[in-house]
N, C-alpha and C positions, 0 to 999 in steps of 0.2 A: 504494500500499500504506500503510495506516494503522499508525503505530507506537503500540502500547499500552504503558502504564506500570503498574507495580505499586508502590503506596506502602504501606509497612508502617510502623506506629507501635507497636512493642511486641507484635506478634502472635507467638504461638508458632511455632517453626520448622516444625513439622508443618503448621500452617495456611498458612504463607507458601509452602511448597513445593507444597501442594495448589493454591493459587491460581495459581502459575507453571504447573502441569501443565494448567490450563484453557486456556492460550494456546499451548502447545507440544505436541509429540509426546513430550516427556520425561516420564519417571516417575521418582519418587524413593522409596527405601526407607531409612528411618532404622533403623540396626541396634542402636542403644543408646537405650533409652527415656528415659534421663536428659536427652539433648540434644533430644528432641522438644519440650520446653517452654522452650528457650533462646529469649529474647525478641529478635525481629529488627526493626530499624528501618532505613529507607532507601527510596530511590526508585530503581527499577530498570526498564530496558527489559524488558518481559515475555518477549520472544523472546530475550534475551541470557542464556542459561542459563550459559554460561562465565563471564560477568562476575559473575553472582550467586554461582556456586560459588567464584570467586577471592575475592570479598568475604567470604564465610562462612569460607573458609580463613584469611584474614589477620586477620580482626576477631574471630572467635568460636572459634578453634582447632578447627575442624571439618575433617576430612579427607573425601575422596570418591574414588571410583573408578567409572569407567563399566563397566557390565556388559552382558549380552546384552539384546536387545529394547528398546534405548534407555532402560534403567533405570540410574540413578545410585545407588550405595550410599553412605550417609552415616554416618560414624562420628566419634567424638571423636578429636582428634590425641593420640597417646601420647607 
């Protein structure tokens, strides 16, 4: 099995999550348009969705919760 990586260098969050969706069965729904343009940088294993979400949570004040149909809902941390 080949491990794929996603390398982000200031891409908007919406674009980064779309890229991760290409390599996994995970889907993402950003519930606040303001955070869709948060610039994301980093080198992530494309199949490590939990690692990506943990990084977003700790570095960008973004919260998430998993929903039906393998969809993760993304919101700003309040």
